[in-house]
C-alpha positions in Angstrom: 130.9 142.9 171.0 129.3 139.5 171.6 126.3 139.1 173.9 128.3 136.6 176.0 130.8 139.3 176.9 128.0 141.4 178.5 127.6 138.9 181.3 129.8 137.3 184.0 129.4 134.6 186.6 129.2 135.5 190.3 129.3 132.1 192.1 126.4 130.3 190.6 124.5 133.4 189.3 124.7 135.1 185.9 125.2 138.9 186.3 124.9 141.7 183.7 128.2 143.5 183.3 126.8 146.5 181.5 123.8 148.8 182.1 120.5 148.0 180.4 118.5 150.7 178.5 115.5 151.8 180.5 113.5 152.5 177.4 114.2 149.3 175.4 114.3 146.9 178.3 116.2 143.8 179.2 118.5 142.5 176.5 119.5 145.9 175.1 122.7 147.1 176.7 124.1 150.6 176.8 127.5 151.5 175.5 129.9 153.0 178.1 131.8 156.1 176.8 134.1 158.4 178.7 131.4 161.0 179.5 128.2 159.2 178.9 126.3 155.9 178.5 124.1 155.5 175.4 121.8 153.1 173.7 122.6 152.2 170.1 119.1 151.1 169.4 116.9 154.1 170.5 119.6 156.8 171.2 118.8 157.2 174.9 121.8 158.9 176.6 122.7 159.4 180.2 125.6 161.9 180.9 128.0 161.2 183.7 128.5 163.9 186.3 131.8 165.9 186.2 133.7 165.9 189.5 
C-alpha cells in the first residue's frame, strides 16, 4: 500500500486514515486485521474486543 493511500483530505486538512504505532511514532501505520491491529515494523499488536 502506498503512503498516499493512508491519508485523506477533510476540507483543507490532511487526516490520517489508519492508526499510528504508539511505539514507532508518526509515519509508521498499523495494519488493520479482522481481530487486531499490528505494526509491521516493531510487531506491536492491539487486539480488538469481542462483542
